[in-house]
C-alpha positions as CSV (number, residue, x, y, z in Angstrom):
1,M,76.4,147.6,187.6
2,H,74.6,148.6,184.8
3,K,71.8,146.3,184.2
4,H,69.5,148.0,181.0
5,W,70.9,148.4,177.4
6,T,71.6,152.4,177.1
7,P,73.3,153.3,173.3
8,P,74.3,156.6,174.7
9,A,75.9,156.0,177.4
10,R,77.7,153.1,175.7
11,P,80.7,155.0,174.9
12,R,82.0,155.7,178.6
13,R,81.1,152.4,179.7
14,L,83.4,151.0,177.0
15,R,86.5,153.0,178.5
16,L,85.7,152.0,182.1
17,L,85.5,148.9,181.4
18,A,89.1,149.2,179.5
19,G,90.3,151.2,182.3
20,L,90.4,154.6,180.6
21,G,88.9,156.5,183.0
22,A,86.0,159.6,182.1
23,A,88.6,161.4,179.2
24,E,88.3,160.8,175.9
25,P,90.9,157.5,175.0
26,A,93.9,158.0,172.3
27,R,93.2,157.3,168.7
28,Y,94.8,153.8,168.5
29,A,97.8,154.3,166.7
30,G,99.5,150.1,166.8
31,P,98.9,147.2,164.9
32,A,96.8,146.9,162.4
33,M,93.1,147.0,162.8
34,D,92.5,143.6,161.1
35,D,94.7,141.7,163.4
36,D,93.0,141.5,166.7
37,F,95.5,139.4,168.4
38,A,98.0,142.0,167.8
39,V,95.8,144.8,169.2
40,L,95.5,142.1,172.6
41,D,99.5,141.9,172.7
42,A,99.2,145.8,172.2
43,W,96.4,146.1,175.4
44,R,98.3,143.5,177.1
45,A,101.4,145.4,176.9
46,G,100.1,148.5,178.3
47,D,98.4,150.1,175.8
48,R,94.6,151.6,177.2
49,A,93.9,152.8,173.5
50,A,94.7,149.0,171.9
51,G,92.0,148.3,174.8
52,D,89.4,150.4,174.0
53,A,89.8,149.7,170.2
54,L,89.0,145.7,170.8
55,L,86.4,146.7,172.8
56,R,84.4,148.5,170.8
57,R,84.7,145.5,168.1
58,H,83.6,143.1,170.1
59,F,81.4,144.4,173.2
60,D,78.1,144.1,171.7
61,A,78.6,140.3,170.7
62,L,79.7,139.5,174.1
63,Y,76.9,141.5,175.7
64,R,74.5,139.4,173.3
65,F,75.8,136.5,174.2
66,F,75.9,136.9,177.8
67,R,72.8,139.0,177.5
68,N,69.6,135.9,177.3
69,K,71.8,133.6,179.7
70,V,72.3,135.6,183.1
71,D,70.3,138.2,184.8
72,Q,73.1,140.2,186.8
73,G,76.5,141.3,186.2
74,V,76.2,140.9,182.1
75,D,79.6,143.8,182.6
76,D,81.0,142.1,185.1
77,L,80.9,138.7,183.0
78,I,82.6,141.0,179.6
79,Q,85.3,142.5,181.9
80,R,86.5,138.9,183.3
81,T,86.0,137.7,179.4
82,F,88.7,140.1,178.5
83,T,91.1,139.9,181.4
84,A,90.8,136.0,180.9
85,C,91.8,137.2,177.3
86,I,95.0,138.8,178.3
87,A,95.8,136.2,180.4
88,A,95.1,132.8,178.4
89,K,96.3,134.5,175.2
90,D,99.5,132.5,175.4
91,N,97.5,128.7,175.6
92,F,95.3,129.3,172.5
93,R,96.0,127.8,169.1
94,K,96.8,130.3,166.7
95,Q,94.9,128.5,163.6
96,S,91.7,129.7,165.1
97,S,89.8,133.2,165.0
98,F,89.8,135.7,168.0
99,R,86.2,135.7,167.5
100,T,86.6,132.0,167.8
101,Y,89.3,132.6,171.2
102,L,87.0,135.2,172.6
103,F,83.5,133.0,172.9
104,T,85.6,130.2,174.0
105,V,86.4,132.3,177.3
106,A,82.9,134.1,177.4
107,R,81.6,130.3,177.7
108,N,84.4,129.4,180.2
109,E,83.3,132.6,182.1
110,L,79.8,132.1,182.0
111,Y,80.4,128.4,183.4
112,H,82.3,129.3,186.0
113,H,79.7,132.1,186.8
114,Y,76.6,129.3,187.7
115,Q,79.2,127.3,189.1
116,R,79.8,129.8,192.0
117,R,75.9,130.4,192.0
118,Q,75.7,126.5,192.4
119,R,78.2,126.0,194.5
120,D,75.5,126.2,197.8
121,A,73.0,124.3,195.9
122,V,73.1,121.5,192.9
123,M,76.4,120.5,191.0
124,F,75.9,122.4,187.9
125,E,75.5,120.6,184.7
126,P,75.5,122.4,181.7
127,G,74.3,119.4,179.4
128,S,71.1,119.3,181.0
129,M,70.3,122.3,183.2
130,S,68.5,125.3,181.2
131,V,68.9,129.2,182.2
132,E,65.3,129.2,183.6
133,A,66.0,125.9,186.0
134,M,68.6,127.6,187.4
135,G,66.8,130.3,188.4
136,T,67.9,133.1,186.2
137,S,65.6,135.0,184.4
138,P,66.6,138.1,182.0
139,S,63.8,140.6,182.1
140,A,65.4,143.8,180.7
141,V,64.9,142.6,177.3
142,L,61.7,144.6,175.3
143,A,60.5,141.8,173.0
144,R,57.0,143.9,172.1
145,Q,56.2,140.6,169.7
146,Q,54.6,138.0,171.1
147,E,57.1,135.5,168.8
148,Q,59.5,137.3,170.3
149,R,58.5,136.8,174.1
150,L,58.0,133.0,173.1
151,L,61.1,132.0,171.6
152,L,63.3,134.1,174.4
153,R,62.2,132.0,176.6
154,A,61.6,128.8,174.7
155,L,65.8,129.2,174.5
156,R,66.3,129.6,178.2
157,S,64.0,126.4,178.6
158,L,67.0,124.8,176.9
159,P,70.2,122.6,178.8
160,L,72.4,125.5,178.5
161,E,75.3,123.8,176.5
162,L,72.5,123.9,173.4
163,Q,71.4,127.3,174.7
164,V,75.1,128.7,173.5
165,A,75.2,126.2,170.6
166,I,72.3,127.2,169.0
167,E,72.5,131.5,169.9
168,L,76.5,131.8,168.3
169,F,74.5,129.8,165.4
170,Y,72.1,132.0,164.3
171,W,72.8,134.9,166.4
172,E,77.1,135.3,165.0
173,Q,77.1,133.2,162.4
174,L,79.7,131.1,163.3
175,S,80.4,127.5,161.6
176,T,79.5,124.0,162.8
177,Q,84.0,124.1,163.1
178,E,84.1,127.0,165.1
179,I,81.4,126.2,167.4
180,A,83.1,123.1,168.0
181,E,86.2,124.3,168.4
182,I,84.0,126.8,171.2
183,M,82.9,123.9,172.6
184,D,85.8,121.8,172.9
185,V,84.4,118.4,170.9
186,P,84.6,117.1,167.6
187,Q,83.0,119.0,164.6
188,G,80.1,116.0,164.5
189,T,79.2,116.6,167.6
190,A,78.5,120.0,167.3
191,K,76.6,119.4,164.2
192,S,74.2,116.7,166.1
193,R,74.0,119.3,169.4
194,L,73.0,122.0,166.5
195,R,70.5,119.1,165.9
196,R,68.9,118.8,169.0
197,A,68.6,122.2,169.7
198,R,66.5,122.7,167.5
199,E,64.5,119.7,167.9
200,E,64.0,120.9,171.6
201,L,63.7,124.2,170.7
202,E,60.6,123.6,168.5
203,A,59.0,121.0,171.6
204,K,60.1,124.1,173.7
205,I,57.8,126.8,171.5
206,R,54.9,123.9,171.3
207,E,55.0,123.7,175.1
208,L,55.3,127.0,175.8
209,A,52.3,128.8,173.1
210,E,49.7,130.1,174.7
211,N,48.3,130.2,171.0
212,P,48.9,127.8,168.2
213,A,48.9,130.2,165.5
214,V,51.9,132.1,167.6
215,V,54.0,128.6,167.0
216,E,53.5,128.3,163.5
217,S,54.2,131.8,162.7
218,T,57.2,131.7,165.1
219,L,58.3,128.5,163.7
220,V,57.4,129.5,159.8
221,A,59.5,132.5,160.1
222,F,62.2,131.4,163.0
223,D,65.2,132.7,160.6
224,R,63.0,136.3,161.0
225,W,62.5,136.4,164.1
226,A,66.3,135.2,165.5
227,A,67.5,137.8,163.7
228,S,65.2,140.2,165.3
229,I,66.3,138.8,168.4
230,R,70.0,139.5,167.9
231,E,68.7,143.3,166.9
232,L,67.2,143.6,170.6
233,L,69.8,142.1,172.1
234,G,72.3,145.0,171.0
235,Q,73.9,144.8,167.3
236,P,77.1,146.3,166.0
């Protein structure tokens, strides 16, 4: 299982996740590439080139989603997400975008991952339990700047549902309506969760920082530091 982001190996890695083997995949020539649901249908019908095309388009976003929330098994969670996408597509509301569908399934797979981990211990509760509290410590993100390290740790200290919401907002530029659909809550609830997430994140930054100057530089340029972490975790 790959634990580190390794760009040179990425093409073969994508093919293996799609079940394409080591050979170079055939060029995809099915439904229009701007219709991800149609491409998913083609993959579902057995078109492996469609699977390769869909993975190439969305792999990096899913890698970002899982990388700051689990300490191992990122590739496995990505594969589980695409497998679940194929299985659950008929039950999805077509008025939503494919990205909304994809992150809805990814969130469910993330929660299932922690339910499996916690089944012999305390009950998993994403509204109150953080990645850090559950003993997960993603360590392969090489943050060079103090502000980046501080922000990553603060994010992992939030309750998981708040971490999911704020990362989707800042890293994937999803709207509050899209986040509401992903989290299966009204849009007003999604907005309040984002406000709460930002407030708690600021409090965690102040609590965890050793240097007051780093607190201020992190908060003043928050959007810039959030964008820089997005790049660290893998940019499309």
